[in-house]
N, C-alpha and C positions, 0 to 999 in steps of 0.2 A: 414417427417418432412413439413407440408405444412404451408406456411406463411398465416396469416388471412385477407392480402390484396389479395391475389391470387384468381385470378376469376375462376370459373368452365372451362371456354373456355381455360385458360392456362393449367389447369390439362388436359384437353381432348387432348391438342397441343402436351403436354409431352409424354402422353400415344401414340399418334399416332406415334411420331417420335421413341420410344422405339419398337414399333410394326413394323414400316419400318426398322429399324436398324436390328432388331433379323431376320426378315425374309432376308434382302442382307446378313448379316453375315453367316447365316443358309444355304442359297441356296450356297454361294460362297465357305464354308466349304464342302457341299457334292459333288460340282463340282471339288473341287480339290482332294478330297478323290478319286474321279472316275477316273479322270485325272491320278493320281498316278498309281491306279490299272490298268488302261488302257494301260498306258506306262511299267508297270511290266510284264502285262500278254502279249503283244505283241510285244516282243522284236523280233529283227529280221531284214531284210533287210526292206528299206523304201518302201510304197506302191507306184505305179504308179501314180502320182498327176496329169498326164497329161489325164487321162481319169476320168470321173465322176461317183462317188459311191454314190447312194442314202442311206438313213437311212436304217438297216435292217429291215427286216417287222416284226421281232419279238420285238422290243422296239418303235413302233408307236402310242400305245394306253396305256393309265393310268395303266390299269391293267398289261399290260406284261411290263410295266416301274418298276412298283412295285416289281414283280416277280423278274426281271434280279437286282433290285436295292438289294431285298434282299438275294438274291443268290450271290453277293458281282462280279456281272458283270461290270467293269468299263464305258462301255457306257450307260449302265441301270442307274448306279449313277448318272453319267453326267445328262443324261435327267430328272432323278429325281431333280436334282438340277435346272435345268433351269424351271421345272413345279413350284416347290417351289418359284422362283423369279417371275414367271407370278401370283402366287397365292397371293403375297404380297400386292400388290394394291388392288385386289378384296377382300382381307380380309379387308383393310384400308376402303374401302367403306361399306362393313358389319360392321365394327367396328361404322362406321359414322352413319348407319340407329340406332344402339343403343341409340348411344349419343344423337341424335335428337329425338329419342322416350323417352329417359329419360327427355328433356328440353320440352316434349310435343309439337314441331314444326310440325305439321303435315303436311306443306307443303313440307318442306325438308325431313321428312320420306318417304312421295310418291315419290318425284322427286329422292331421293337416292335409294329408293327399284327398280324404274324404271330403273335407271343405273345398279344396282346390277343385275337384270333380264337379261338385256342386254350383261352385260359382261359374264355371266354364259351361256346363250344361245350361245353366240360368241364363246367360249371355248369349249360348248359341241358338237356343230356342226360342228366341223373342225375337 
């Protein structure tokens, strides 16, 4: 139900808020499920917190994280939830490119595409 006085920018802002909210809720849910699975799968004595243990090598890359999450591996689900949280603002920028293209605003389309390229490059190169 769209009000006749509602501007397209207001509609865009509402869609963006739904996108951001859904991304955060989805990522929080995945992290929560992963945390619960981790606690269930790793019962026993507390690990030695005085010694730093880095992230296991089997969940450092997106393909490995996806594979671990699909197999029900708790840390894999936690990592997937964090990747979803990182992807949420990137999806917002991509959504903005589409919106600016619909508005035929070339300056904002090109600027937002540069920002999107930088975000994707920085995520892919790390």
